[in-house]
Each structure stands twice: as structure tokens, then as C-alpha cells.
MARLOVEX-106654 format. One line per field, with one value per residue (C-alpha): residue in three letters; x, z, y. Coordinates in nm, 3 decimals. Layout:
<vomis>
aa	(ala, ...)
east	(X, ...)
up	(Z, ...)
north	(Y, ...)
</vomis>
This chain:
<vomis>
aa	(met, val, ile, glu, met, thr, lys, tyr, ser, phe, ile, leu, leu, glu, glu, glu, thr, glu, gly, phe, leu, gln, his, leu, gln, glu, leu, gly, val, val, asp, ile, thr, arg, ser, ala, lys, pro, ile, asp, pro, lys, ser, ser, ala, met, leu, asp, glu, ala, ala, ala, lys, arg, arg, ala, val, ser, ile, leu, lys, arg, ala, asp, trp, lys, asp, asp, pro, asp, lys, asp, glu, ile, glu, ala, ala, ala, ala, gly, ile, arg, pro, glu, gly, asp, tyr, ala, ser, ala, ala, ile, gly, ala, ser, ala, arg, ile, ala, glu, leu, asn, glu, arg, leu, ser, ala, thr, glu, arg, thr, arg, lys, ala, arg, leu, pro, trp, gly, asp, phe, asp, met, lys, ala, val, lys, gly, leu, glu, ser, gln, gly, leu, lys, val, arg, phe, tyr, met, val, ser, lys, lys, ala, phe, gln, glu, ser, trp, ala, glu, ile, cys, pro, leu, gln, val, ile, ser, asp, asn, gly, ser, ser, val, trp, phe, val, thr, val, gly, asp, ile, ser, gly, tyr, ser, phe, pro, val, ser, glu, cys, gln, ala, pro, glu, gly, ser, ala, lys, asp, ala, glu, ala, glu, ala, ser, asp, ile, arg, lys, glu, ile, ile, arg, gln, lys, ala, leu, leu, gln, ser, leu, lys, ala, his, ile, pro, asp, ile, gln, glu, glu, tyr, asp, arg, leu, leu, thr, glu, leu, asp, phe, tyr, leu, ala, asp, ala, ser, gly, glu, ser, ala, ala, glu, asn, arg, leu, asn, val, met, glu, gly, phe, ala, pro, ala, gly, leu, asp, gly, glu, leu, lys, ala, glu, phe, asp, lys, met, gly, ile, phe, tyr, ile, ala, glu, lys, ala, thr, glu, glu, asp, asn, pro, pro, ile, lys, leu, lys, asn, asn, arg, phe, ala, arg, met, phe, glu, val, leu, thr, gly, met, tyr, gly, met, pro, ala, tyr, asn, glu, phe, asp, leu, thr, ala, val, leu, gly, pro, phe, phe, leu, leu, phe, phe, ala, leu, cys, leu, gly, asp, ala, gly, tyr, gly, leu, leu, leu, val, ile, ile, gly, ile, ile, leu, lys, lys, lys, val, lys, ser, met, ala, ser, leu, ala, pro, leu, val, val, thr, leu, gly, ile, gly, thr, phe, phe, ile, gly, thr, leu, leu, asn, thr, phe, phe, gly, phe, ser, leu, ile, asp, gln, glu, phe, leu, pro, glu, trp, leu, lys, ala, cys, ile, arg, pro, leu, gln, gly, glu, val, ala, gly, phe, pro, ala, thr, met, val, leu, ala, ile, gly, val, gly, ile, phe, asn, ile, cys, val, ala, met, val, ile, lys, ala, leu, cys, tyr, thr, his, arg, phe, gly, leu, lys, asn, thr, leu, gly, thr, trp, gly, trp, thr, leu, leu, ile, val, gly, gly, val, ile, leu, ala, gly, ile, ala, met, thr, gly, leu, leu, gln, ser, glu, ala, val, lys, trp, ile, phe, ile, ser, leu, ala, ile, val, ser, gly, leu, gly, ile, phe, ile, phe, asn, thr, pro, gly, arg, asn, pro, phe, ile, asn, ile, gly, ser, gly, leu, trp, asp, thr, tyr, asn, met, val, thr, gly, leu, met, gly, asp, thr, leu, ser, phe, ile, arg, leu, tyr, ala, leu, gly, leu, ala, gly, gly, met, leu, gly, ser, thr, phe, asn, thr, leu, gly, gly, met, leu, met, asp, ser, cys, pro, val, pro, gly, leu, asn, trp, leu, leu, phe, ala, leu, ile, phe, val, ile, gly, his, ala, leu, asn, leu, ala, leu, ser, cys, leu, gly, ala, phe, val, his, pro, leu, arg, leu, thr, phe, val, glu, phe, phe, lys, asn, ser, gly, tyr, glu, gly, ser, gly, lys, pro, tyr, asn, pro, leu, ser, val, lys, lys, glu, glu, ile)
east	(11.659, 11.899, 12.016, 12.394, 12.519, 12.815, 12.989, 13.083, 13.325, 13.324, 13.578, 13.439, 13.541, 13.323, 13.165, 13.089, 12.887, 12.551, 12.543, 12.654, 12.376, 12.119, 12.232, 12.204, 11.848, 11.765, 11.916, 11.725, 11.921, 12.214, 12.168, 12.375, 12.426, 12.213, 12.088, 11.770, 11.638, 11.668, 12.033, 12.004, 11.747, 11.736, 11.631, 11.388, 11.226, 11.204, 11.026, 10.780, 10.702, 10.647, 10.418, 10.214, 10.170, 10.059, 9.811, 9.672, 9.609, 9.435, 9.214, 9.118, 9.038, 8.798, 8.636, 8.313, 8.004, 7.757, 7.544, 7.590, 7.260, 7.441, 7.574, 7.435, 7.567, 7.911, 7.932, 7.817, 8.077, 8.351, 8.291, 8.404, 8.720, 9.061, 9.312, 9.661, 9.982, 10.054, 9.766, 9.865, 9.873, 9.540, 9.381, 9.517, 9.409, 9.059, 9.018, 9.126, 8.897, 8.598, 8.660, 8.680, 8.363, 8.170, 8.257, 8.140, 7.822, 7.740, 7.795, 7.582, 7.299, 7.304, 7.289, 6.999, 6.800, 6.866, 6.741, 6.426, 6.201, 6.290, 6.145, 6.265, 6.383, 6.634, 6.900, 7.013, 6.661, 6.649, 6.979, 6.854, 6.588, 6.863, 6.929, 6.571, 6.621, 6.449, 6.585, 6.449, 6.506, 6.477, 6.326, 6.260, 6.057, 5.857, 5.491, 5.379, 5.595, 5.477, 5.218, 5.024, 5.005, 5.372, 5.243, 5.119, 5.478, 5.622, 5.511, 5.552, 5.530, 5.522, 5.738, 5.701, 5.512, 5.578, 5.355, 5.637, 5.834, 5.752, 5.987, 5.898, 6.050, 5.981, 6.044, 6.132, 6.347, 6.721, 6.757, 6.537, 6.396, 6.259, 6.113, 6.031, 6.244, 6.601, 6.657, 6.853, 7.130, 7.006, 7.068, 7.328, 7.100, 6.789, 6.745, 6.726, 7.076, 7.209, 7.038, 7.200, 7.541, 7.479, 7.384, 7.711, 7.903, 7.723, 7.811, 8.178, 8.168, 8.022, 8.301, 8.571, 8.414, 8.397, 8.768, 8.842, 8.620, 8.814, 9.147, 9.055, 9.148, 9.505, 9.560, 9.796, 10.000, 10.034, 10.116, 10.388, 10.530, 10.522, 10.713, 10.966, 11.021, 11.071, 11.319, 11.510, 11.513, 11.639, 11.906, 12.004, 12.036, 12.240, 12.471, 12.505, 12.624, 12.934, 13.266, 13.470, 13.846, 14.146, 14.058, 13.694, 13.780, 13.694, 13.388, 13.428, 13.096, 12.987, 12.689, 12.546, 12.351, 12.237, 12.523, 12.302, 12.321, 12.703, 12.743, 12.483, 12.607, 12.975, 12.895, 12.705, 12.984, 13.243, 13.043, 13.037, 13.418, 13.425, 13.668, 13.502, 13.591, 13.352, 13.395, 13.185, 13.004, 13.086, 12.904, 13.151, 13.036, 12.681, 12.520, 12.146, 11.922, 11.696, 11.487, 11.388, 11.108, 10.838, 10.488, 10.365, 10.657, 10.662, 10.330, 10.497, 10.798, 10.607, 10.629, 11.003, 11.041, 10.848, 11.112, 11.412, 11.572, 11.825, 12.195, 12.382, 12.519, 12.212, 11.936, 11.613, 11.351, 11.049, 10.989, 10.977, 10.798, 10.510, 10.363, 10.406, 10.240, 9.954, 9.906, 9.931, 9.679, 9.435, 9.456, 9.399, 9.102, 8.980, 8.645, 8.577, 8.306, 8.544, 8.792, 8.537, 8.471, 8.843, 8.858, 8.570, 8.734, 9.061, 8.888, 8.714, 9.045, 9.203, 8.931, 8.809, 9.088, 9.402, 9.605, 9.548, 9.566, 9.919, 9.798, 9.491, 9.665, 9.788, 9.437, 9.291, 9.561, 9.503, 9.130, 9.177, 9.403, 9.153, 8.869, 9.043, 9.179, 8.845, 8.672, 8.905, 8.839, 8.464, 8.354, 8.155, 8.028, 8.016, 7.813, 7.940, 8.000, 7.979, 7.618, 7.518, 7.350, 7.433, 7.810, 7.961, 8.087, 8.444, 8.466, 8.324, 8.580, 8.856, 8.708, 8.642, 9.007, 9.054, 8.736, 8.862, 9.142, 9.504, 9.643, 9.361, 9.418, 9.209, 9.340, 9.353, 9.573, 9.807, 9.809, 9.905, 10.193, 10.300, 10.305, 10.514, 10.766, 10.796, 10.840, 11.118, 11.293, 11.287, 11.422, 11.709, 11.806, 11.803, 12.017, 12.276, 12.290, 12.304, 12.575, 12.779, 12.743, 12.849, 13.107, 13.221, 13.158, 13.443, 13.284, 12.930, 12.983, 12.794, 12.496, 12.504, 12.520, 12.196, 12.032, 12.129, 12.010, 11.674, 11.574, 11.718, 11.545, 11.209, 11.246, 11.354, 11.056, 10.822, 10.975, 10.945, 10.575, 10.505, 10.673, 10.911, 11.206, 11.229, 11.274, 11.626, 11.736, 11.575, 11.763, 12.107, 12.043, 11.945, 12.256, 12.470, 12.296, 12.351, 12.723, 12.789, 12.576, 12.742, 13.085, 12.973, 12.782, 13.033, 13.377, 13.398, 13.149, 13.435, 13.747, 14.079, 13.935, 14.011, 13.806, 13.688, 13.554, 13.379, 13.218, 13.096, 12.964, 12.790, 12.621, 12.496, 12.369, 12.195, 12.008, 11.902, 11.810, 11.597, 11.405, 11.378, 11.255, 10.999, 10.855, 10.873, 10.685, 10.413, 10.371, 10.214, 9.916, 9.788, 9.706, 9.462, 9.335, 9.258, 9.087, 8.880, 8.785, 8.678, 8.474, 8.302, 8.219, 8.073, 7.869, 7.745, 7.614, 7.436, 7.276, 7.167, 7.014, 6.837, 6.696, 6.556, 6.409, 6.238, 6.101, 5.952, 5.600, 5.583, 5.670, 5.939, 6.038, 6.195, 6.422, 6.504, 6.614, 6.825, 6.988, 7.061, 7.237, 7.413, 7.552, 7.655, 7.794, 8.001, 8.123, 8.260, 8.402, 8.567, 8.731, 8.862, 8.966, 9.152, 9.342, 9.446, 9.515, 9.758, 9.931, 9.993, 10.129, 10.348, 10.478, 10.538, 10.730, 10.935, 11.010, 11.003, 11.091, 11.339, 11.509, 11.559, 11.671, 11.939, 11.790, 11.939, 11.735, 11.997, 12.001, 11.889, 11.642, 11.758, 11.656, 11.810, 11.842, 11.564, 11.305, 11.031, 10.678, 10.423, 10.044, 9.897)
up	(8.442, 8.603, 8.360, 8.339, 8.486, 8.415, 8.702, 8.651, 8.875, 8.838, 8.957, 8.948, 9.048, 9.323, 9.086, 8.826, 9.059, 9.044, 8.664, 8.633, 8.862, 8.674, 8.352, 8.513, 8.615, 8.255, 8.137, 8.408, 8.384, 8.627, 8.983, 9.219, 9.574, 9.796, 10.149, 10.232, 10.479, 10.546, 10.619, 10.759, 10.847, 10.487, 10.339, 10.626, 10.552, 10.182, 10.271, 10.497, 10.221, 9.969, 10.216, 10.251, 9.873, 9.864, 10.145, 9.970, 9.647, 9.846, 10.019, 9.693, 9.518, 9.800, 9.792, 9.614, 9.706, 9.446, 9.721, 9.964, 10.057, 10.006, 9.663, 9.482, 9.744, 9.732, 9.353, 9.355, 9.616, 9.436, 9.117, 9.293, 9.451, 9.286, 9.503, 9.530, 9.705, 9.824, 9.696, 9.905, 10.231, 10.145, 10.084, 10.408, 10.602, 10.454, 10.533, 10.893, 10.922, 10.792, 11.049, 11.327, 11.209, 11.186, 11.550, 11.651, 11.448, 11.623, 11.963, 11.868, 11.746, 12.077, 12.258, 12.041, 12.113, 12.486, 12.477, 12.272, 12.575, 12.727, 12.429, 12.287, 12.541, 12.590, 12.839, 12.890, 13.001, 13.239, 13.399, 13.411, 13.665, 13.918, 13.936, 14.062, 14.333, 14.138, 14.007, 13.742, 13.834, 13.589, 13.670, 13.492, 13.658, 13.547, 13.461, 13.757, 14.003, 13.891, 14.117, 14.020, 14.388, 14.364, 14.206, 14.553, 14.684, 14.414, 14.077, 13.833, 13.454, 13.262, 12.949, 12.792, 12.858, 12.636, 12.831, 13.028, 13.154, 13.247, 13.206, 13.411, 13.567, 13.883, 13.967, 14.323, 14.564, 14.523, 14.891, 15.133, 14.863, 14.934, 14.681, 14.702, 14.398, 14.297, 14.018, 13.708, 13.538, 13.346, 12.967, 12.842, 12.564, 12.368, 12.098, 11.850, 11.952, 11.901, 11.562, 11.455, 11.562, 11.374, 11.063, 11.075, 11.111, 10.811, 10.600, 10.695, 10.613, 10.271, 10.216, 10.306, 10.087, 9.804, 9.854, 9.820, 9.513, 9.349, 9.445, 9.263, 8.936, 9.069, 9.138, 8.835, 8.976, 9.314, 9.141, 8.939, 9.255, 9.425, 9.134, 9.148, 9.520, 9.475, 9.197, 9.406, 9.704, 9.494, 9.350, 9.695, 9.846, 9.548, 9.578, 9.951, 9.888, 9.701, 9.869, 9.919, 9.850, 9.780, 10.047, 9.940, 9.588, 9.416, 9.436, 9.374, 9.287, 9.181, 8.978, 8.786, 8.462, 8.236, 8.016, 7.709, 7.743, 7.750, 7.407, 7.467, 7.818, 7.726, 7.441, 7.683, 7.942, 7.673, 7.565, 7.925, 7.941, 8.280, 8.400, 8.441, 8.451, 8.310, 8.399, 8.409, 8.743, 8.961, 9.250, 9.492, 9.372, 9.490, 9.190, 9.191, 9.038, 8.739, 8.615, 8.260, 8.213, 7.963, 8.002, 8.208, 8.451, 8.491, 8.677, 8.953, 9.001, 9.287, 9.477, 9.413, 9.539, 9.858, 9.947, 9.808, 9.471, 9.361, 9.418, 9.109, 9.002, 9.130, 8.908, 8.886, 8.985, 8.888, 8.566, 8.770, 9.068, 8.854, 8.726, 9.064, 9.254, 9.004, 9.052, 9.433, 9.442, 9.217, 9.424, 9.748, 9.613, 9.417, 9.292, 8.926, 9.018, 9.241, 8.954, 8.732, 9.007, 9.031, 8.656, 8.685, 8.987, 8.796, 8.500, 8.734, 8.904, 8.564, 8.451, 8.772, 9.035, 8.900, 9.214, 9.170, 8.790, 8.791, 8.992, 8.775, 8.522, 8.809, 8.958, 8.618, 8.562, 8.905, 8.831, 8.499, 8.660, 8.944, 8.694, 8.514, 8.829, 9.006, 8.712, 8.742, 9.118, 9.045, 9.226, 9.097, 9.378, 9.599, 9.350, 9.205, 8.831, 8.765, 8.887, 8.625, 8.326, 8.081, 8.105, 7.818, 7.899, 7.791, 8.057, 8.322, 8.216, 8.288, 8.630, 8.757, 8.810, 9.080, 9.263, 9.343, 9.555, 9.501, 9.731, 9.974, 9.987, 9.821, 9.472, 9.530, 9.837, 9.637, 9.366, 9.621, 9.753, 9.399, 9.310, 9.622, 9.533, 9.181, 9.318, 9.553, 9.275, 9.046, 9.330, 9.393, 9.025, 9.015, 9.328, 9.175, 8.851, 9.025, 9.270, 8.984, 8.795, 9.097, 9.273, 9.013, 8.982, 9.214, 9.508, 9.450, 9.435, 9.762, 9.623, 9.305, 9.517, 9.696, 9.371, 9.197, 9.489, 9.549, 9.197, 9.040, 9.304, 9.236, 8.859, 8.912, 9.140, 8.875, 8.609, 8.842, 8.906, 8.533, 8.491, 8.218, 8.398, 8.584, 8.960, 8.938, 8.699, 8.921, 9.223, 9.057, 8.911, 9.256, 9.413, 9.150, 9.221, 9.593, 9.551, 9.321, 9.537, 9.855, 9.724, 9.662, 9.990, 10.229, 10.063, 9.817, 9.971, 10.052, 9.841, 10.021, 10.367, 10.598, 10.474, 10.827, 10.868, 10.533, 10.649, 10.969, 10.771, 10.534, 10.824, 10.965, 10.619, 10.593, 10.917, 10.809, 10.459, 10.571, 10.838, 10.619, 10.307, 10.508, 10.657, 10.326, 10.142, 10.406, 10.397, 10.055, 10.206, 10.290, 9.918, 9.950, 10.295, 10.201, 9.878, 10.061, 10.340, 10.096, 9.888, 10.194, 10.330, 9.995, 9.979, 10.334, 10.240, 9.941, 10.171, 10.419, 10.139, 10.005, 10.349, 10.387, 10.037, 10.102, 10.439, 10.315, 10.169, 10.009, 9.637, 9.547, 9.908, 9.922, 9.628, 9.786, 10.108, 9.909, 9.709, 10.030, 10.195, 9.868, 9.804, 10.161, 10.230, 9.914, 9.953, 10.297, 10.172, 9.876, 10.102, 10.345, 10.071, 9.875, 10.189, 10.251, 9.882, 9.880, 10.216, 10.209, 9.853, 9.941, 10.240, 10.027, 9.781, 10.036, 10.272, 10.072, 9.719, 9.790, 10.065, 9.853, 9.556, 9.764, 9.676, 9.880, 9.772, 9.900, 9.603, 9.611, 9.347, 9.059, 9.132, 8.882, 8.947, 8.744, 8.735, 8.962, 8.830, 9.066, 9.044, 9.378)
north	(10.024, 10.273, 10.542, 10.583, 10.911, 11.140, 11.316, 11.681, 11.871, 12.252, 12.507, 12.860, 13.208, 13.353, 13.605, 13.334, 13.114, 13.291, 13.313, 12.951, 12.824, 13.033, 12.868, 12.523, 12.609, 12.689, 12.359, 12.172, 11.843, 11.872, 11.745, 11.961, 11.841, 12.061, 12.108, 11.914, 12.177, 12.552, 12.616, 12.969, 13.237, 13.360, 13.025, 12.973, 13.310, 13.220, 12.896, 13.080, 13.329, 13.048, 12.870, 13.190, 13.209, 12.846, 12.905, 13.213, 13.021, 12.747, 13.005, 13.174, 12.845, 12.761, 13.106, 13.013, 13.215, 13.082, 12.925, 13.212, 13.390, 13.722, 13.624, 13.930, 14.175, 14.007, 14.029, 14.392, 14.485, 14.287, 14.484, 14.802, 14.660, 14.693, 14.502, 14.647, 14.550, 14.197, 13.983, 13.681, 13.876, 14.036, 13.694, 13.546, 13.856, 13.852, 13.482, 13.535, 13.839, 13.638, 13.365, 13.626, 13.802, 13.476, 13.403, 13.753, 13.711, 13.383, 13.543, 13.845, 13.619, 13.435, 13.770, 13.888, 13.573, 13.612, 13.973, 13.910, 13.835, 14.175, 14.361, 14.693, 14.950, 15.228, 15.118, 15.478, 15.577, 15.281, 15.384, 15.746, 15.647, 15.582, 15.955, 15.989, 15.726, 15.445, 15.121, 14.884, 14.519, 14.230, 13.890, 13.563, 13.283, 12.983, 13.034, 12.822, 13.015, 13.359, 13.529, 13.841, 13.938, 14.040, 14.360, 14.462, 14.454, 14.675, 14.815, 14.528, 14.500, 14.170, 14.200, 13.852, 13.530, 13.227, 12.989, 12.829, 13.130, 13.489, 13.786, 14.095, 14.407, 14.600, 14.963, 15.036, 15.226, 15.170, 15.080, 14.888, 14.662, 14.314, 14.070, 13.694, 13.592, 13.669, 13.912, 13.813, 14.004, 14.304, 14.292, 14.537, 14.647, 14.557, 14.295, 14.582, 14.692, 14.339, 14.317, 14.643, 14.512, 14.185, 14.381, 14.575, 14.247, 14.095, 14.398, 14.361, 13.988, 14.070, 14.324, 14.072, 13.802, 14.053, 14.120, 13.748, 13.733, 14.015, 13.853, 13.530, 13.702, 13.732, 13.361, 13.337, 13.628, 13.458, 13.126, 13.300, 13.455, 13.114, 12.954, 13.236, 13.184, 12.810, 12.872, 13.125, 12.889, 12.600, 12.828, 12.954, 12.607, 12.485, 12.784, 12.726, 12.368, 12.484, 12.404, 12.719, 12.705, 12.932, 13.190, 13.199, 13.313, 12.982, 12.756, 12.385, 12.217, 11.871, 11.759, 11.464, 11.439, 11.151, 11.028, 11.060, 11.438, 11.456, 11.617, 11.886, 11.970, 11.983, 12.220, 12.447, 12.441, 12.518, 12.822, 12.946, 12.928, 12.754, 12.489, 12.149, 11.780, 11.517, 11.152, 10.839, 10.816, 10.516, 10.353, 10.515, 10.859, 10.778, 10.949, 11.024, 10.760, 10.815, 10.522, 10.439, 10.185, 10.103, 10.239, 9.943, 9.927, 10.306, 10.287, 10.083, 10.312, 10.476, 10.144, 10.118, 10.474, 10.390, 10.131, 10.317, 10.380, 10.116, 10.172, 10.291, 9.950, 9.765, 9.624, 9.821, 9.561, 9.771, 9.574, 9.249, 9.400, 9.530, 9.200, 9.032, 9.317, 9.319, 8.943, 8.970, 9.256, 9.072, 8.752, 8.945, 9.140, 8.841, 8.973, 9.050, 9.302, 9.495, 9.498, 9.672, 9.928, 10.002, 10.061, 10.310, 10.479, 10.509, 10.673, 10.920, 11.004, 11.067, 11.307, 11.470, 11.464, 11.630, 11.562, 11.186, 11.175, 11.029, 10.727, 10.670, 10.437, 10.219, 10.199, 10.104, 9.841, 9.689, 9.686, 9.505, 9.245, 9.196, 9.148, 8.861, 8.695, 8.743, 8.574, 8.273, 8.270, 8.246, 8.564, 8.861, 9.085, 8.777, 8.569, 8.242, 8.274, 7.900, 7.903, 8.160, 7.995, 8.275, 8.215, 8.010, 7.661, 7.737, 8.006, 7.775, 7.514, 7.768, 7.846, 7.492, 7.380, 7.647, 7.541, 7.191, 7.051, 6.958, 6.686, 6.753, 7.131, 7.406, 7.472, 7.848, 7.799, 7.576, 7.845, 8.113, 7.902, 7.817, 8.188, 8.249, 7.978, 8.114, 8.470, 8.358, 8.163, 8.466, 8.681, 8.437, 8.428, 8.810, 8.822, 8.586, 8.785, 9.124, 9.018, 8.872, 9.200, 9.406, 9.187, 8.933, 8.558, 8.463, 8.647, 8.515, 8.138, 8.096, 8.287, 8.078, 7.763, 7.846, 7.957, 7.634, 7.422, 7.595, 7.697, 7.382, 7.172, 7.336, 7.286, 6.925, 6.862, 7.001, 6.775, 6.475, 6.551, 6.554, 6.215, 6.330, 6.166, 5.841, 5.855, 5.714, 5.990, 6.253, 6.117, 6.134, 6.479, 6.607, 6.450, 6.624, 6.955, 6.910, 6.837, 7.134, 7.364, 7.238, 7.332, 7.686, 7.713, 7.556, 7.571, 7.862, 8.107, 8.350, 8.284, 8.321, 8.264, 7.969, 7.667, 7.586, 7.939, 7.902, 7.578, 7.743, 8.038, 7.795, 7.614, 7.944, 8.045, 7.707, 7.766, 8.116, 8.001, 7.706, 7.898, 8.208, 8.031, 7.836, 8.154, 8.341, 8.066, 8.039, 8.419, 8.384, 8.198, 8.547, 8.587, 8.299, 8.403, 8.765, 8.667, 8.405, 8.649, 8.919, 8.673, 8.527, 8.872, 8.978, 8.658, 8.722, 9.066, 8.910, 8.651, 8.919, 9.121, 8.815, 8.732, 9.085, 9.074, 8.737, 8.844, 9.173, 9.125, 9.472, 9.462, 9.712, 9.770, 9.425, 9.511, 9.847, 9.674, 9.427, 9.709, 9.903, 9.609, 9.521, 9.870, 9.953, 9.607, 9.585, 9.944, 9.857, 9.529, 9.701, 9.959, 9.698, 9.458, 9.729, 9.829, 9.469, 9.408, 9.702, 9.660, 9.284, 9.262, 9.560, 9.365, 9.055, 9.271, 9.464, 9.174, 8.850, 8.962, 9.241, 9.042, 8.729, 8.938, 9.115, 9.455, 9.741, 10.040, 10.285, 10.523, 10.886, 11.009, 11.229, 11.590, 11.833, 12.204, 12.363, 12.637, 12.506, 12.482, 12.338, 12.344, 12.458)
</vomis>
């Protein structure tokens, strides 16, 4: 549900503003209207500095050299380093320097390999021959093309021969030289020179890695500085949102806090000696929205937030959304084995992945729901549960009704449509109640007319199918429903307006309602279709694995082939099915349920001014 808010208006002297906002940060419960982006160069610079701290922490957390071949040298060098100054800048600089040095090292290694065939020589001595009128020329030709008779043209020395290519040099006069093959570019140095350069680069890389290793001990300091920057930025933006008045000598500010904290907050404000006005927040004030739900519904608040928080006087539908989304997801995934895997994945996320720990309970809950629904749908990793002899008969008796047909249609498809009709009926009842709460009964007679006609008609049809009432009684009850509903839909939909306009509006609403409800109801067939597709694909992988196992005559290998197809196939199917089982129920919730419930989702989330603490 939406927590009731109190609106506070503050009038402060210019010199009181900073101390007041600092006190609000300490309280951490008052939402002050603030800018949503950097409002000037100062706040932009503060954001850039905070981003640098965050990046530095990320770099240092990734700096792990336990598998590095130079691990011992890095640790020895790190022991002698005592970082000073800006730790974040040092970490970012060291990381950039390592990336640059690694590129240089790769280029130097390529140069060294290119120079290896030329052997070890002194390039200065080679160039010194030019002062004596001689020039050393470098050649590289294929083994087949090389001819020893070339030595008769000019003094020639073979440097390397790898069986496919020959590297050689000639020494001849600088001018008037003729040779049957073209010379290649002379190396700028020997392989030994390149190796020496590479060694220097490796030493510098070790030094930079050692610097990062020593900086890891200062991650808490950088984290503390990051938290301080976020707090200062939040404070600055809140201060910048104040409305200046009285020739810039007064600041008029507005904030919201949960009504349950009124006594505590008023006592604090009284101690501060500031002038404030406290009043009950109204929908026109557009107060921030804070939700309060039980443990189960709280897991699904993330879905409500994805669409939009409820308006202040609007119903919070999270408690209703949760069970429906769980049912939709389970029907779409539809495999008990996949449900167990989701439970295991959720437990792993909770224990091993801190960034996803908050979503772990939702994953586990969805897995449990999928396990039970998948069992009723007779699917366990693509295998039919009814065909398993070890299952008790009472469980098979629960499964069999959904394996048959209802009026010539698959029972699971009828179930999906039935769930959709029930979902729409619940949404319409919620819409009627919410609109009555917000706008009064007099202004919602049209909404109640449609709710009475559709929901009452569905209930009456269910009673008629069970045979509890005779057909004649059903007919007259439906006629009565239609008359009462028609008055609300066509005559009293907008009190005080021309009746003919109301009738025209009612006819237009009828067209939209009929076409809309038809499409909304048929949309729920996707629950059946996705579950069927996932089950058939899982069964297909089982069949493929079984075919490979039967066709392989080698004992042990046949089971290995089956396991390979089984694991890979079901992993792909689980990934695809989970994607569909999340997206399509989300669409059914956002489009069909929220639309028919009249949900606006126009509220802004509650975000109190507080000292920021964020794990990075």
C-alpha cells in the first residue's frame, strides 16, 4: 500500500540553509525536491570526481595477480611501495600505464621475432662501413630461389636458413651495385636489442602492477571519499532546489516525509528553531511514493517500479500483481525441472553474487511456483510425469485433468483463458473501487456499470454451468444485470451532462470495451502457447539424446552423448523459456491488467535526503 505522507514547508534565512540541510541528511527521512541532473559546472565536476573514485575501486578490485607469471616479483615490489596523494588518480593512472605498456610489449615482441633470423649484430658497426665506401645490404628469399652463385657477383654471407627461406647479406660498393633480387628493409637493430627493450618494459609493468597491489589496501579510503562526494552532491543539489525570496535573504523549501514520523520530525524542527508548516499531503501536492507491503509482495515491487509508482491516492497493486505474475511465469515456463533449477540459481545468487542478492528471493519464489505448476502440467525436463511408475497415484490423479480436453479444446489452453478472464475481472473490480475512492461513487457509475455487467456476467455463467440455477432464473438475473448496468453505462456515466451525449459516449465505450476485452482475453493464450513450446522443445532434446544413445554401440559413450545433448539442449531451452516467461507475463501485467484496473503509475519514488552509502 502507499504510505501516507506529510508535507513540510520551510522558510529559512540564507545562513541557516546549509546547517538545516545537513541536519536533514542526518535524519535521512525527508524528501526534498531536487534537480535530477547536474545543474551547473560545480555539480558536474563533483559527478566526474565521484565517477573517478568509482572507476578506481573497480580497477583495484579487478587487480588480482595470483595467476600472473611475475607474481613473486610483483609482491616483492609492492612491499616496498607506500602510496601517497590521491589514491584514485594513482590507480587510474597505473591501469592506463599498464595497458599502454602491454601494447608496447606486444609490438616489441613482434619486432624481436622479425629480427631473429638476422642474428646478433652491432648496427653501429654496420653503418660505420659506409664511411669506408661499403654498404651492407639485407636480403630474404625462398630456399628454392636462392643461388650460391650469387656469391660470385658480390661477397655474400648467409645469416639464417630455416629450410623454406634464406636470410643473407652482401657487402659491396655503395654505388654501381647490381644484384638479381631486391633487397629488403634493414632492421633497425638486433633481436638482442629488442629483447633488452622488452625486458625494460616488463620491469615497468611489474612496477605498475605492484603499485596497484599496494593501492588495494586503500580501497576503504577511496570508498569513504566516494560516499562523501555523493553526500556532498546530494546536499548541493537539494540546496540548489530552494526557492529564493525576499531579495535572496530567505529560502523557501518544501519536503515530504512519512506521516508516521510526524512526532519525531516536529520535535527535531522545534529544537532547530526554524519556521515550518506541516500539513497532510494531498494528491495535488504530488508527494513522493513509498510502498509498504508484506514480505511476499515486496519481492514484486521492482515490477511495479518498472511500470511506474502509483499516484498518491491510487491503490498499490503490487499485492495483487505478485500472485498473478508468479502464476503467469510458472505457466509460461511450465517445467517442474526448470523450476528446481531456478531455485538453485536463486540460492547461488543470494550467496555468491552480491549485486543480484536482492533479486534472489524473487528468483527462488518463481522457481517454487514453476515447480508446482510444472508438476501439474506433467513436465519434468521434457519428460512426462504420468508415465513414471514411481509417482504415487494421487499425484497422477491431480495431473490427469489438465492432460485432457474441455469442449474439444486442450485443458491447459482453457485454463490459460480462464486465468485471463479471472485476471481481467479482478482488474475491473479494483478499477471500480479505486475510482470510487478517488472520485466518488457519483462520478464512477459508468465504471460500476461495466464491472457489474462483465464480472456479474462471468459469475452468472459459472453458476449456470454448474447447474445451481435453472435456465429461466439465469435469464432473468442476466436481464436485470443488463438493465442496471445499461443505466450506468449509457445514462449516468457522466452526471450533469446532456443525456444524448452520455448515450453517444456509452456507445463509443461499448465498442472499445467489446473489442478491447476480446483482444485482452485472447492475449492470455500466450500462457498456454509458451508453456507448450518450451515443453515440446525440451521433449525434442530428450528424443535427440535418446536417438544418439541408441545408435551408439559403445557402452558409456552412448550415455555421454545423451548427457551432452540433454545438458546443452535444456540449458538453451531454459534460457529462452525464462526470457519468454518474464517478458510475456510482464506484458500481460502492464497492458491487460494495469489497463483494465485503471492504474496510472504516475507517482515519483520516495528519495529522502540522506548520507549516501553505496557499495562499489
